Backbone as JSON Lines, residues from 0, in Angstrom:
{"i":0,"aa":"X","n":[0.69,-1.25,0.1],"ca":[0.13,-0.14,0.04],"c":[0.81,1.4,-0.03]}
{"i":1,"aa":"X","n":[2.18,1.13,0.31],"ca":[2.94,2.48,0.15],"c":[3.32,2.78,-1.15]}
{"i":2,"aa":"X","n":[3.33,4.16,-1.33],"ca":[3.65,4.78,-2.53],"c":[5.17,5.16,-2.74]}
{"i":3,"aa":"X","n":[5.84,4.25,-3.3],"ca":[7.23,4.51,-3.45],"c":[7.44,5.4,-4.84]}
{"i":4,"aa":"X","n":[8.6,6.12,-4.81],"ca":[8.68,6.81,-6.02],"c":[9.3,5.99,-7.23]}
{"i":5,"aa":"X","n":[9.63,6.58,-8.17],"ca":[10.24,5.95,-9.42],"c":[11.33,4.91,-9.25]}
{"i":6,"aa":"X","n":[12.12,5.43,-8.17],"ca":[13.32,4.82,-7.85],"c":[13.13,3.66,-6.75]}
{"i":7,"aa":"X","n":[11.79,3.55,-6.46],"ca":[11.43,2.64,-5.33],"c":[11.83,3.05,-4.07]}
{"i":8,"aa":"X","n":[11.87,4.34,-3.66],"ca":[12.18,4.83,-2.4],"c":[11.06,5.55,-1.95]}
{"i":9,"aa":"X","n":[11.26,5.9,-0.58],"ca":[10.11,6.75,0.32],"c":[10.83,7.3,1.32]}
{"i":10,"aa":"X","n":[10.47,8.63,1.43],"ca":[11.18,9.4,2.41],"c":[10.73,8.99,3.85]}
{"i":11,"aa":"X","n":[11.82,8.9,4.69],"ca":[11.41,8.6,6.14],"c":[12.05,9.71,7.18]}
{"i":12,"aa":"X","n":[11.13,10.24,7.82],"ca":[11.34,11.22,8.95],"c":[11.77,10.51,10.25]}
{"i":13,"aa":"X","n":[12.91,10.52,10.99],"ca":[13.12,10.02,12.31],"c":[12.9,11.0,13.34]}
{"i":14,"aa":"X","n":[12.06,10.91,14.26],"ca":[11.56,11.65,15.32],"c":[11.83,11.05,16.71]}
{"i":15,"aa":"X","n":[12.44,11.66,17.46],"ca":[12.64,11.36,18.89],"c":[11.4,10.99,19.76]}
{"i":16,"aa":"X","n":[11.5,9.75,20.16],"ca":[10.46,9.06,20.87],"c":[9.96,9.71,22.23]}
{"i":17,"aa":"X","n":[10.81,10.65,22.85],"ca":[10.46,11.3,24.15],"c":[9.95,12.69,23.91]}
{"i":18,"aa":"X","n":[10.69,13.47,23.27],"ca":[10.38,14.82,23.11],"c":[9.77,15.33,21.65]}
{"i":19,"aa":"X","n":[9.77,14.43,20.89],"ca":[9.08,14.57,19.55],"c":[10.06,15.24,18.52]}
{"i":20,"aa":"X","n":[11.18,15.67,18.83],"ca":[12.02,16.38,18.18],"c":[12.39,15.59,16.75]}
{"i":21,"aa":"X","n":[12.33,16.38,15.51],"ca":[12.89,15.76,14.41],"c":[14.29,15.62,14.2]}
{"i":22,"aa":"X","n":[14.95,14.32,14.09],"ca":[16.25,14.22,14.04],"c":[16.77,14.19,12.82]}
{"i":23,"aa":"X","n":[16.15,13.48,11.77],"ca":[16.97,13.31,10.41],"c":[15.62,12.87,9.32]}
{"i":24,"aa":"X","n":[16.03,13.17,8.22],"ca":[15.21,12.51,7.03],"c":[16.29,11.86,6.11]}
{"i":25,"aa":"X","n":[15.85,10.61,5.86],"ca":[16.62,9.81,4.9],"c":[15.55,9.24,3.98]}
{"i":26,"aa":"X","n":[16.06,8.0,3.31],"ca":[15.15,7.3,2.33],"c":[15.18,5.82,2.76]}
{"i":27,"aa":"X","n":[14.04,5.17,2.52],"ca":[13.93,3.72,2.8],"c":[13.29,3.19,1.41]}
{"i":28,"aa":"X","n":[13.69,1.77,1.16],"ca":[13.09,1.07,0.08],"c":[12.52,-0.14,0.83]}
{"i":29,"aa":"X","n":[11.85,-0.9,0.0],"ca":[11.2,-2.09,0.53],"c":[11.98,-2.92,1.5]}
{"i":30,"aa":"X","n":[13.31,-3.17,1.06],"ca":[14.35,-3.88,1.72],"c":[14.69,-3.19,3.08]}
{"i":31,"aa":"X","n":[14.8,-1.86,3.11],"ca":[15.0,-1.33,4.44],"c":[14.1,-1.31,5.44]}
{"i":32,"aa":"X","n":[12.77,-1.37,4.99],"ca":[11.55,-1.3,5.72],"c":[11.5,-2.65,6.34]}
{"i":33,"aa":"X","n":[11.8,-3.82,5.59],"ca":[11.59,-5.01,6.02],"c":[12.72,-5.42,7.15]}
{"i":34,"aa":"X","n":[13.8,-4.96,7.01],"ca":[14.92,-5.1,7.9],"c":[14.75,-4.4,9.1]}
{"i":35,"aa":"X","n":[14.19,-3.11,8.99],"ca":[13.91,-2.34,10.17],"c":[12.85,-3.08,11.11]}
{"i":36,"aa":"X","n":[11.83,-3.47,10.56],"ca":[10.74,-4.3,11.17],"c":[11.16,-5.44,11.78]}
{"i":37,"aa":"X","n":[12.08,-6.11,11.06],"ca":[12.38,-7.48,11.45],"c":[13.5,-7.56,12.62]}
{"i":38,"aa":"X","n":[14.21,-6.41,12.76],"ca":[15.32,-6.6,13.61],"c":[15.04,-5.45,14.6]}
{"i":39,"aa":"X","n":[14.06,-4.33,14.52],"ca":[13.73,-3.32,15.43],"c":[15.12,-2.27,15.46]}
{"i":40,"aa":"X","n":[15.84,-2.46,14.51],"ca":[17.03,-1.46,14.17],"c":[16.79,-0.84,12.91]}
{"i":41,"aa":"X","n":[16.94,0.46,13.1],"ca":[16.6,1.13,11.81],"c":[17.57,1.23,10.62]}
{"i":42,"aa":"X","n":[17.08,0.75,9.45],"ca":[17.91,0.7,8.28],"c":[17.23,1.53,7.32]}
{"i":43,"aa":"X","n":[18.16,2.26,6.42],"ca":[17.79,3.33,5.46],"c":[18.52,2.53,4.25]}
{"i":44,"aa":"X","n":[17.99,3.37,3.04],"ca":[18.72,3.13,1.88],"c":[19.65,4.23,1.43]}
{"i":45,"aa":"X","n":[20.94,3.88,1.25],"ca":[21.95,4.97,0.79],"c":[21.82,5.1,-0.59]}
{"i":46,"aa":"X","n":[21.44,6.43,-0.98],"ca":[21.31,6.6,-2.36],"c":[22.8,6.98,-2.98]}
{"i":47,"aa":"X","n":[23.69,7.42,-2.23],"ca":[24.98,7.6,-2.79],"c":[25.86,6.42,-2.78]}
{"i":48,"aa":"X","n":[25.68,5.45,-2.12],"ca":[26.27,4.07,-2.13],"c":[25.59,3.01,-2.83]}
{"i":49,"aa":"X","n":[24.44,3.26,-2.84],"ca":[23.44,2.32,-3.74],"c":[23.54,0.86,-2.96]}
{"i":50,"aa":"X","n":[23.19,1.15,-1.61],"ca":[23.12,-0.2,-0.75],"c":[22.41,0.15,0.54]}
{"i":51,"aa":"X","n":[22.06,-0.86,1.22],"ca":[21.32,-0.81,2.62],"c":[22.21,-0.18,3.52]}
{"i":52,"aa":"X","n":[21.58,0.58,4.11],"ca":[22.55,1.37,5.33],"c":[21.89,1.12,6.76]}
{"i":53,"aa":"X","n":[22.62,0.46,7.54],"ca":[22.24,0.15,8.91],"c":[22.86,1.24,9.8]}
{"i":54,"aa":"X","n":[21.81,2.3,9.97],"ca":[22.1,3.48,10.78],"c":[22.89,3.2,11.91]}
{"i":55,"aa":"X","n":[24.15,3.94,12.01],"ca":[24.95,3.74,13.27],"c":[25.84,2.5,13.23]}
{"i":56,"aa":"X","n":[26.09,1.92,12.29],"ca":[26.89,0.55,12.08],"c":[28.27,0.98,12.39]}
{"i":57,"aa":"X","n":[28.72,2.21,11.66],"ca":[30.17,2.64,11.89],"c":[30.36,3.59,13.09]}
{"i":58,"aa":"X","n":[29.32,4.42,13.21],"ca":[29.49,5.49,14.4],"c":[28.97,4.99,15.75]}
{"i":59,"aa":"X","n":[28.04,4.11,15.65],"ca":[27.63,3.53,16.88],"c":[26.35,4.26,17.38]}
{"i":60,"aa":"X","n":[26.04,5.2,16.53],"ca":[24.81,6.06,16.79],"c":[23.61,5.22,16.26]}
{"i":61,"aa":"X","n":[23.28,4.11,16.75],"ca":[22.06,3.32,16.07],"c":[20.76,4.0,16.46]}
{"i":62,"aa":"X","n":[19.77,3.42,15.91],"ca":[18.37,4.05,16.08],"c":[17.51,2.73,16.36]}
{"i":63,"aa":"X","n":[16.86,2.73,17.62],"ca":[15.83,1.6,17.91],"c":[14.53,2.12,17.47]}
{"i":64,"aa":"X","n":[13.87,1.23,16.78],"ca":[12.36,1.66,16.33],"c":[11.54,1.58,17.45]}
{"i":65,"aa":"X","n":[10.62,2.46,17.9],"ca":[9.72,2.51,18.7],"c":[8.25,2.22,18.1]}
{"i":66,"aa":"X","n":[8.23,3.11,16.85],"ca":[6.98,2.84,15.96],"c":[7.06,3.5,14.73]}
{"i":67,"aa":"X","n":[6.32,2.96,13.82],"ca":[6.56,3.3,12.35],"c":[5.09,3.61,11.76]}
{"i":68,"aa":"X","n":[4.95,5.0,11.38],"ca":[3.67,5.3,10.69],"c":[3.9,5.86,9.39]}
{"i":69,"aa":"X","n":[2.62,5.87,8.66],"ca":[2.7,6.4,7.39],"c":[1.64,7.44,7.26]}
{"i":70,"aa":"X","n":[2.16,8.41,6.32],"ca":[1.08,9.57,6.21],"c":[-0.3,9.47,5.52]}
{"i":71,"aa":"X","n":[-1.13,10.38,5.34],"ca":[-2.46,10.07,4.7],"c":[-2.19,9.67,3.35]}
{"i":72,"aa":"X","n":[-1.12,10.12,2.73],"ca":[-1.05,9.77,1.1],"c":[-0.21,8.52,0.9]}
{"i":73,"aa":"X","n":[0.17,8.07,2.08],"ca":[0.97,6.68,2.08],"c":[2.32,7.0,1.18]}
{"i":74,"aa":"X","n":[2.86,8.33,1.21],"ca":[4.12,8.28,0.51],"c":[5.09,9.03,1.44]}
{"i":75,"aa":"X","n":[4.95,9.01,2.7],"ca":[5.92,9.46,3.7],"c":[6.02,8.75,4.89]}
{"i":76,"aa":"X","n":[7.03,8.21,5.37],"ca":[7.0,7.37,6.66],"c":[7.45,8.34,7.83]}
{"i":77,"aa":"X","n":[6.99,7.93,8.99],"ca":[7.39,8.64,10.38],"c":[7.89,7.52,11.26]}
{"i":78,"aa":"X","n":[9.25,7.65,11.61],"ca":[9.9,6.64,12.39],"c":[9.97,7.21,13.71]}
{"i":79,"aa":"X","n":[9.39,6.69,14.88],"ca":[9.63,7.36,16.11],"c":[10.63,6.45,16.86]}
{"i":80,"aa":"X","n":[11.87,7.04,17.16],"ca":[12.88,6.21,17.34],"c":[13.67,6.52,18.66]}
{"i":81,"aa":"X","n":[14.45,5.65,19.21],"ca":[15.32,5.81,20.33],"c":[16.63,6.02,19.72]}
{"i":82,"aa":"X","n":[17.2,7.31,19.86],"ca":[18.52,7.39,19.17],"c":[19.59,7.3,20.29]}
{"i":83,"aa":"X","n":[20.59,6.19,20.01],"ca":[21.66,5.9,20.82],"c":[22.62,7.24,20.91]}
{"i":84,"aa":"X","n":[23.11,7.61,22.03],"ca":[24.02,8.6,22.2],"c":[23.5,10.05,21.84]}
{"i":85,"aa":"X","n":[22.26,10.09,21.56],"ca":[21.63,11.21,21.28],"c":[22.2,12.09,20.3]}
{"i":86,"aa":"X","n":[22.84,11.36,19.17],"ca":[23.42,11.89,18.0],"c":[23.01,11.23,16.69]}
{"i":87,"aa":"X","n":[22.23,11.94,15.99],"ca":[21.7,11.48,14.59],"c":[22.29,11.97,13.45]}
{"i":88,"aa":"X","n":[23.05,13.23,13.48],"ca":[23.44,13.95,12.33],"c":[25.04,13.39,12.2]}
{"i":89,"aa":"X","n":[25.34,13.43,10.85],"ca":[26.9,12.96,10.67],"c":[27.71,13.94,11.1]}
{"i":90,"aa":"X","n":[27.38,15.17,11.38],"ca":[28.27,16.34,11.88],"c":[28.58,16.15,13.48]}
{"i":91,"aa":"X","n":[27.77,15.15,14.07],"ca":[27.78,15.13,15.54],"c":[26.75,15.93,16.26]}
{"i":92,"aa":"X","n":[26.02,16.59,15.6],"ca":[24.92,17.25,16.3],"c":[23.72,16.16,16.66]}
{"i":93,"aa":"X","n":[22.93,16.46,17.41],"ca":[21.86,15.7,17.74],"c":[20.85,15.61,16.55]}
{"i":94,"aa":"X","n":[20.42,16.66,16.05],"ca":[19.59,16.53,14.87],"c":[20.22,17.1,13.67]}
{"i":95,"aa":"X","n":[19.74,16.78,12.56],"ca":[20.27,17.37,11.09],"c":[19.82,18.83,11.0]}
{"i":96,"aa":"X","n":[18.71,19.05,11.87],"ca":[17.97,20.38,11.48],"c":[18.33,21.58,12.62]}
{"i":97,"aa":"X","n":[19.6,21.9,12.51],"ca":[20.11,22.86,13.48],"c":[20.22,24.3,12.79]}
{"i":98,"aa":"X","n":[20.05,24.35,11.45],"ca":[19.92,25.79,10.83],"c":[18.45,26.22,10.7]}
{"i":99,"aa":"X","n":[18.4,27.52,11.06],"ca":[17.18,28.29,11.17],"c":[17.16,29.43,9.83]}
{"i":100,"aa":"X","n":[16.04,29.32,9.27],"ca":[15.81,30.42,8.29],"c":[14.81,31.5,8.93]}
{"i":101,"aa":"X","n":[15.26,32.77,8.74],"ca":[14.32,33.82,9.46],"c":[13.75,34.46,8.54]}
{"i":102,"aa":"X","n":[12.56,34.96,8.76],"ca":[11.91,35.75,7.76],"c":[12.35,37.31,7.78]}
{"i":103,"aa":"X","n":[12.26,37.98,6.86],"ca":[12.36,39.42,6.63],"c":[11.29,40.13,7.25]}
{"i":104,"aa":"X","n":[10.15,39.68,7.21],"ca":[8.75,40.45,7.62],"c":[8.03,40.35,6.33]}
{"i":105,"aa":"X","n":[8.5,39.99,4.98],"ca":[7.59,40.09,3.88],"c":[6.59,39.0,3.96]}
{"i":106,"aa":"X","n":[5.78,39.02,3.26],"ca":[4.53,38.04,3.22],"c":[4.32,37.53,1.69]}
{"i":107,"aa":"X","n":[4.1,36.51,1.57],"ca":[3.62,35.94,0.14],"c":[4.92,36.05,-0.72]}
{"i":108,"aa":"X","n":[6.06,36.05,-0.2],"ca":[7.09,36.24,-1.24],"c":[8.3,35.22,-0.95]}
{"i":109,"aa":"X","n":[8.65,34.7,-2.15],"ca":[9.77,33.58,-1.92],"c":[11.21,34.22,-1.44]}
{"i":110,"aa":"X","n":[11.18,35.49,-1.47],"ca":[12.56,36.04,-1.14],"c":[12.26,36.44,0.5]}
{"i":111,"aa":"X","n":[11.46,36.19,1.31],"ca":[11.12,36.42,2.46],"c":[12.26,35.79,3.57]}
{"i":112,"aa":"X","n":[12.99,34.83,3.02],"ca":[14.05,33.95,4.14],"c":[15.52,34.56,3.75]}
{"i":113,"aa":"X","n":[16.1,34.86,5.01],"ca":[17.4,35.21,4.79],"c":[18.27,34.23,4.69]}
{"i":114,"aa":"X","n":[19.06,34.36,3.72],"ca":[20.3,33.3,3.5],"c":[21.33,33.26,4.4]}
{"i":115,"aa":"X","n":[21.44,34.38,5.08],"ca":[22.58,34.42,6.14],"c":[22.35,33.54,7.46]}
{"i":116,"aa":"X","n":[21.01,33.01,7.38],"ca":[20.77,32.11,8.68],"c":[20.8,30.61,8.22]}
{"i":117,"aa":"X","n":[21.42,30.36,7.09],"ca":[21.57,29.06,6.67],"c":[22.38,28.19,7.53]}
{"i":118,"aa":"X","n":[22.36,26.63,7.66],"ca":[23.13,25.94,8.53],"c":[24.49,26.23,8.55]}
{"i":119,"aa":"X","n":[25.27,26.08,9.74],"ca":[26.58,26.27,10.02],"c":[27.32,24.73,9.94]}
{"i":120,"aa":"X","n":[28.26,24.66,10.76],"ca":[29.18,23.35,10.67],"c":[28.32,22.39,11.52]}
{"i":121,"aa":"X","n":[27.5,22.45,12.45],"ca":[26.77,21.5,13.14],"c":[27.71,21.24,14.3]}
{"i":122,"aa":"X","n":[27.77,19.75,14.61],"ca":[28.46,19.26,15.61],"c":[27.84,19.23,16.99]}
{"i":123,"aa":"X","n":[28.48,18.77,17.85],"ca":[27.81,18.86,19.28],"c":[27.23,20.08,19.93]}
{"i":124,"aa":"X","n":[27.87,21.25,19.5],"ca":[27.43,22.64,19.85],"c":[26.37,23.07,19.06]}
{"i":125,"aa":"X","n":[25.7,22.46,18.07],"ca":[24.69,23.0,17.29],"c":[23.36,23.25,17.97]}
{"i":126,"aa":"X","n":[22.76,24.12,17.45],"ca":[21.32,24.32,18.07],"c":[20.55,23.2,18.32]}
{"i":127,"aa":"X","n":[19.75,23.08,19.28],"ca":[18.97,21.95,19.51],"c":[17.67,22.13,18.52]}
{"i":128,"aa":"X","n":[17.17,20.96,18.22],"ca":[16.0,20.95,17.26],"c":[14.68,21.41,18.15]}
{"i":129,"aa":"X","n":[13.64,21.9,17.45],"ca":[12.53,22.3,18.14],"c":[11.9,21.06,18.97]}
{"i":130,"aa":"X","n":[11.21,21.11,20.0],"ca":[10.79,20.1,20.79],"c":[9.53,20.51,21.3]}
{"i":131,"aa":"X","n":[8.96,19.65,22.16],"ca":[7.58,19.95,22.92],"c":[7.91,21.2,23.8]}
{"i":132,"aa":"X","n":[6.82,22.03,24.21],"ca":[6.71,23.16,24.91],"c":[7.59,22.94,26.4]}
{"i":133,"aa":"X","n":[7.36,21.75,26.92],"ca":[7.96,21.52,28.36],"c":[9.6,21.45,28.17]}
{"i":134,"aa":"X","n":[10.02,20.88,27.11],"ca":[11.49,20.69,26.65],"c":[12.01,21.98,26.42]}
{"i":135,"aa":"X","n":[11.42,22.81,25.58],"ca":[11.79,24.29,25.35],"c":[11.96,25.03,26.47]}
{"i":136,"aa":"X","n":[10.94,24.93,27.36],"ca":[11.07,25.7,28.69],"c":[12.22,25.35,29.54]}
{"i":137,"aa":"X","n":[12.3,23.98,29.62],"ca":[13.44,23.58,30.37],"c":[14.77,24.13,29.85]}
{"i":138,"aa":"X","n":[15.01,24.22,28.59],"ca":[16.07,24.64,27.96],"c":[16.49,26.0,28.24]}
{"i":139,"aa":"X","n":[15.28,26.83,28.36],"ca":[15.34,28.42,28.74],"c":[15.86,28.31,30.12]}
{"i":140,"aa":"X","n":[15.33,27.61,31.09],"ca":[15.65,27.54,32.59],"c":[17.12,27.22,32.83]}
{"i":141,"aa":"X","n":[17.63,26.12,32.07],"ca":[19.1,25.63,32.09],"c":[20.07,26.71,31.62]}
{"i":142,"aa":"X","n":[19.51,27.35,30.73],"ca":[20.46,28.52,29.87],"c":[20.44,29.74,31.06]}
{"i":143,"aa":"X","n":[19.46,30.02,31.74],"ca":[19.46,30.97,32.79],"c":[20.49,30.52,34.07]}
{"i":144,"aa":"X","n":[20.4,29.13,34.25],"ca":[21.28,28.71,35.25],"c":[22.65,28.83,34.9]}
{"i":145,"aa":"X","n":[23.06,28.59,33.7],"ca":[24.37,28.48,33.17],"c":[24.98,29.86,32.76]}
{"i":146,"aa":"X","n":[23.97,30.76,32.39],"ca":[24.34,32.12,31.81],"c":[23.34,33.26,32.48]}
{"i":147,"aa":"X","n":[23.63,33.38,33.67],"ca":[22.52,34.17,34.47],"c":[22.33,35.67,33.77]}
{"i":148,"aa":"X","n":[20.99,36.17,33.8],"ca":[20.73,37.48,33.29],"c":[20.19,38.24,34.45]}
{"i":149,"aa":"X","n":[20.63,39.54,34.42],"ca":[20.24,40.56,35.45],"c":[18.52,40.64,35.51]}
{"i":150,"aa":"X","n":[18.05,40.83,36.6],"ca":[16.69,40.93,36.77],"c":[15.66,39.74,36.45]}
{"i":151,"aa":"X","n":[16.49,38.44,36.06],"ca":[15.77,37.33,35.79],"c":[14.92,36.63,36.93]}
{"i":152,"aa":"X","n":[13.7,36.34,36.98],"ca":[12.97,35.74,38.0],"c":[13.43,34.36,38.24]}
{"i":153,"aa":"X","n":[13.82,33.81,37.13],"ca":[14.49,32.45,37.23],"c":[15.78,32.33,38.16]}
{"i":154,"aa":"X","n":[16.54,33.31,37.51],"ca":[17.81,33.45,38.39],"c":[17.63,33.88,39.83]}
{"i":155,"aa":"X","n":[16.69,34.58,40.09],"ca":[16.31,35.06,41.44],"c":[16.04,33.8,42.3]}
{"i":156,"aa":"X","n":[15.19,32.79,41.63],"ca":[14.78,31.52,42.39],"c":[15.99,30.7,42.57]}
{"i":157,"aa":"X","n":[16.77,30.42,41.43],"ca":[17.95,29.74,41.55],"c":[19.1,30.35,42.48]}
{"i":158,"aa":"X","n":[19.02,31.5,42.7],"ca":[19.94,32.21,43.67],"c":[19.56,31.96,45.07]}
{"i":159,"aa":"X","n":[18.32,31.62,45.3],"ca":[17.74,31.49,46.82],"c":[17.91,30.06,47.12]}
{"i":160,"aa":"X","n":[18.36,29.15,45.83],"ca":[18.46,27.56,46.52],"c":[17.24,27.05,46.76]}
{"i":161,"aa":"X","n":[17.33,25.96,47.31],"ca":[16.02,25.23,47.74],"c":[15.16,25.88,48.65]}
{"i":162,"aa":"X","n":[15.64,26.75,49.6],"ca":[14.72,27.48,50.35],"c":[13.76,28.31,49.65]}
{"i":163,"aa":"X","n":[14.04,28.96,48.73],"ca":[13.45,29.85,47.63],"c":[12.61,29.14,46.69]}
{"i":164,"aa":"X","n":[13.07,27.95,46.21],"ca":[12.52,27.26,45.04],"c":[11.21,26.36,45.66]}
{"i":165,"aa":"X","n":[11.72,25.58,46.79],"ca":[10.63,24.71,47.45],"c":[9.59,25.45,47.86]}
{"i":166,"aa":"X","n":[9.76,26.78,48.6],"ca":[8.68,27.34,49.1],"c":[7.6,27.85,47.98]}
{"i":167,"aa":"X","n":[8.21,28.25,46.76],"ca":[7.45,28.5,45.66],"c":[6.63,27.25,45.28]}
{"i":168,"aa":"X","n":[7.22,26.19,45.09],"ca":[6.5,25.07,44.69],"c":[5.43,24.61,45.78]}
{"i":169,"aa":"X","n":[5.6,24.85,47.06],"ca":[4.43,24.69,47.95],"c":[3.47,25.44,47.77]}
{"i":170,"aa":"X","n":[3.78,26.9,47.46],"ca":[2.64,27.8,47.19],"c":[1.74,27.46,46.04]}
{"i":171,"aa":"X","n":[2.79,27.15,44.93],"ca":[1.91,26.84,43.74],"c":[0.99,25.88,43.7]}
{"i":172,"aa":"X","n":[1.44,24.86,44.56],"ca":[0.57,23.64,44.79],"c":[-0.57,23.89,45.42]}
{"i":173,"aa":"X","n":[-0.6,24.67,46.48],"ca":[-1.83,25.03,47.08],"c":[-2.76,25.93,46.02]}
{"i":174,"aa":"X","n":[-2.15,26.66,45.09],"ca":[-2.97,27.41,44.34],"c":[-3.57,26.53,43.22]}
{"i":175,"aa":"X","n":[-2.96,25.58,42.98],"ca":[-3.38,24.52,41.99],"c":[-4.59,23.79,42.56]}
{"i":176,"aa":"X","n":[-4.41,23.34,43.89],"ca":[-5.56,22.65,44.58],"c":[-6.73,23.62,44.63]}
{"i":177,"aa":"X","n":[-6.51,24.85,44.99],"ca":[-7.81,25.67,45.12],"c":[-8.37,25.94,43.7]}
{"i":178,"aa":"X","n":[-7.59,26.1,42.56],"ca":[-8.09,26.23,41.23],"c":[-8.92,24.8,40.87]}
{"i":179,"aa":"X","n":[-8.5,23.82,41.33],"ca":[-9.32,22.47,41.12],"c":[-10.57,22.44,41.93]}
{"i":180,"aa":"X","n":[-10.57,23.05,43.07],"ca":[-11.7,23.17,43.93],"c":[-12.75,24.33,43.29]}
{"i":181,"aa":"X","n":[-12.23,25.22,42.63],"ca":[-13.03,26.25,42.0],"c":[-13.67,25.68,40.65]}
{"i":182,"aa":"X","n":[-13.01,24.68,39.98],"ca":[-13.62,24.12,38.91],"c":[-13.38,24.99,37.68]}
{"i":183,"aa":"X","n":[-12.54,25.88,37.56],"ca":[-12.34,26.85,36.34],"c":[-11.14,26.21,35.54]}
{"i":184,"aa":"X","n":[-11.4,25.62,34.23],"ca":[-10.52,25.11,33.55],"c":[-9.19,25.93,33.2]}
{"i":185,"aa":"X","n":[-9.66,27.12,32.72],"ca":[-8.49,28.11,32.52],"c":[-7.72,28.25,33.73]}
{"i":186,"aa":"X","n":[-8.3,28.53,34.87],"ca":[-7.46,28.61,36.13],"c":[-6.59,27.52,36.35]}
{"i":187,"aa":"X","n":[-7.11,26.46,36.31],"ca":[-6.51,25.18,36.58],"c":[-5.24,25.07,35.66]}
{"i":188,"aa":"X","n":[-5.48,25.27,34.29],"ca":[-4.38,25.08,33.44],"c":[-3.31,26.14,33.69]}
{"i":189,"aa":"X","n":[-3.53,27.31,34.04],"ca":[-2.55,28.42,34.56],"c":[-1.88,27.93,35.71]}
{"i":190,"aa":"X","n":[-2.63,27.47,36.65],"ca":[-1.73,27.05,37.84],"c":[-0.93,25.9,37.59]}
{"i":191,"aa":"X","n":[-1.54,24.81,36.84],"ca":[-0.54,23.73,36.43],"c":[0.71,24.36,35.79]}
{"i":192,"aa":"X","n":[0.61,25.18,34.75],"ca":[1.83,25.82,34.1],"c":[2.72,26.31,35.03]}
{"i":193,"aa":"X","n":[2.1,26.82,36.17],"ca":[3.1,27.65,37.03],"c":[3.9,26.5,37.93]}
{"i":194,"aa":"X","n":[3.14,25.46,38.24],"ca":[3.72,24.23,38.92],"c":[4.86,23.61,38.19]}
{"i":195,"aa":"X","n":[4.45,23.41,36.77],"ca":[5.61,22.69,36.07],"c":[6.89,23.67,35.83]}
{"i":196,"aa":"X","n":[6.63,25.06,35.79],"ca":[7.86,25.75,35.64],"c":[8.61,25.7,36.93]}
{"i":197,"aa":"X","n":[7.96,25.87,38.14],"ca":[8.89,25.87,39.32],"c":[9.34,24.4,39.6]}
{"i":198,"aa":"X","n":[8.77,23.25,39.03],"ca":[9.43,22.07,39.41],"c":[10.48,21.94,38.44]}
{"i":199,"aa":"X","n":[10.5,22.4,37.33],"ca":[11.63,22.46,36.36],"c":[12.88,23.42,36.86]}
{"i":200,"aa":"X","n":[12.63,24.37,37.49],"ca":[13.61,25.18,38.33],"c":[14.2,24.29,39.25]}
{"i":201,"aa":"X","n":[13.41,23.73,40.21],"ca":[13.99,22.55,40.83],"c":[14.96,21.62,40.41]}
{"i":202,"aa":"X","n":[14.47,21.09,39.26],"ca":[15.36,20.08,38.51],"c":[16.64,20.72,38.04]}
{"i":203,"aa":"X","n":[16.54,21.86,37.37],"ca":[17.81,22.53,36.97],"c":[18.63,22.72,38.2]}
{"i":204,"aa":"X","n":[18.2,23.08,39.32],"ca":[19.02,23.61,40.48],"c":[19.8,22.05,40.82]}
{"i":205,"aa":"X","n":[19.17,21.03,40.85],"ca":[19.69,19.88,41.14],"c":[20.39,19.07,40.2]}
{"i":206,"aa":"X","n":[20.48,19.68,38.86],"ca":[21.11,18.99,37.8],"c":[20.38,17.87,37.43]}
{"i":207,"aa":"X","n":[19.18,17.79,37.43],"ca":[18.36,16.6,36.95],"c":[17.69,17.16,35.51]}
{"i":208,"aa":"X","n":[17.84,16.4,34.45],"ca":[17.39,16.68,33.05],"c":[15.87,16.59,33.12]}
{"i":209,"aa":"X","n":[14.96,17.32,32.24],"ca":[13.69,17.1,32.02],"c":[13.76,15.69,31.22]}
{"i":210,"aa":"X","n":[14.57,15.41,30.44],"ca":[14.47,14.08,29.79],"c":[14.5,12.92,30.8]}
{"i":211,"aa":"X","n":[15.2,13.1,31.66],"ca":[15.14,12.05,32.76],"c":[13.87,11.72,33.29]}
{"i":212,"aa":"X","n":[13.06,12.99,33.5],"ca":[11.58,12.79,33.8],"c":[10.88,12.13,32.85]}
{"i":213,"aa":"X","n":[10.98,12.51,31.57],"ca":[10.26,11.8,30.44],"c":[10.55,10.51,30.25]}
{"i":214,"aa":"X","n":[11.69,10.08,30.58],"ca":[12.15,8.7,30.54],"c":[11.46,7.81,31.58]}
{"i":215,"aa":"X","n":[11.39,8.39,32.86],"ca":[10.52,7.75,33.87],"c":[9.03,7.65,33.45]}
{"i":216,"aa":"X","n":[8.62,8.6,32.99],"ca":[6.98,8.62,32.6],"c":[7.0,7.66,31.49]}
{"i":217,"aa":"X","n":[7.75,7.37,30.55],"ca":[7.65,6.39,29.48],"c":[7.73,5.02,29.99]}
{"i":218,"aa":"X","n":[8.74,5.08,30.85],"ca":[8.96,3.39,31.35],"c":[7.68,3.03,32.21]}
{"i":219,"aa":"X","n":[7.21,4.03,32.79],"ca":[5.75,3.55,33.73],"c":[4.6,3.28,32.87]}
{"i":220,"aa":"X","n":[4.72,3.7,31.55],"ca":[3.62,3.21,30.62],"c":[3.35,1.85,30.67]}
{"i":221,"aa":"X","n":[4.57,1.14,30.59],"ca":[4.49,-0.38,30.52],"c":[4.48,-0.94,31.58]}
{"i":222,"aa":"X","n":[4.43,-0.26,32.79],"ca":[4.68,-1.01,34.12],"c":[3.3,-1.7,34.47]}
{"i":223,"aa":"X","n":[3.43,-2.74,35.34],"ca":[2.2,-3.36,35.8],"c":[1.2,-2.2,36.56]}
{"i":224,"aa":"X","n":[-0.11,-2.57,36.38],"ca":[-1.36,-1.55,37.01],"c":[-1.08,-1.7,38.53]}
{"i":225,"aa":"X","n":[-1.28,-0.64,39.15],"ca":[-1.39,-0.47,40.53],"c":[-2.7,-1.07,41.07]}
{"i":226,"aa":"X","n":[-2.7,-1.92,42.15],"ca":[-3.78,-2.43,42.54],"c":[-4.56,-1.45,43.36]}
C-alpha cells in the first residue's frame, strides 16, 4: 500500500520518541523497511552508495524503532526512534535540523527568507531541534542557570536555592488545589503551568534533566497496573 517513487524509495522522517524532536530525514526502500521491522534497528537506503544502510553501524549511533507510521497519502514514513548517544547527524549534532531560516517580515514572497541564517558546521554545539513546550521551557531555565541574566525571575529563584524554590512549589501546589476546587478550566491550566515551571527550576537546580523525567514517565507506561 506504500507509494514509492520511481526509484523505489520513500522518504522517512526520524523523530525522537520522548520529546518529539525531528532528528533526520533519509530514504527507505522495501528492503530497508523489512530489515527495520524484522530487527527493530533502523535501516535506510543509501542513495550515494546504492546499498542498504544500517544506521549507526560505523558510528555506533544506532536507532531503535519505537513505532512506524505512514502519512495520509502513504508516501512518507514517520519513524519514532530511540537514538543512541543522542546523535543522529553525521556532523555530531543531535539533529540534522540545526539551521534556522528567519523571515524578513515580507509575506507571500519567495524572497522572505534570509540566506544568512543557513546551517553552519553543526557538531555537538549546534542548536537543539525544536521540541515540545516543556522541553523548550527547560532549555531556557538551564540557560539561565548557566548564563545568568540581571533581573531574571528564574535566576532569583536559583540564587535562593532550595529554600526559595521549594517554598514557591508549595505555594503553587496550594494554588493549583484551590483552582481545582473552583472548577475553572482556564485557572487550573494556568496554575498547572506555574507548577511545571517551578518544578523544572528545582530540577535544573539539582542538575536533573527534563529528559530524565520523560524517561521515567515513558517507562511507567508499560509497568504493571497498581492495585
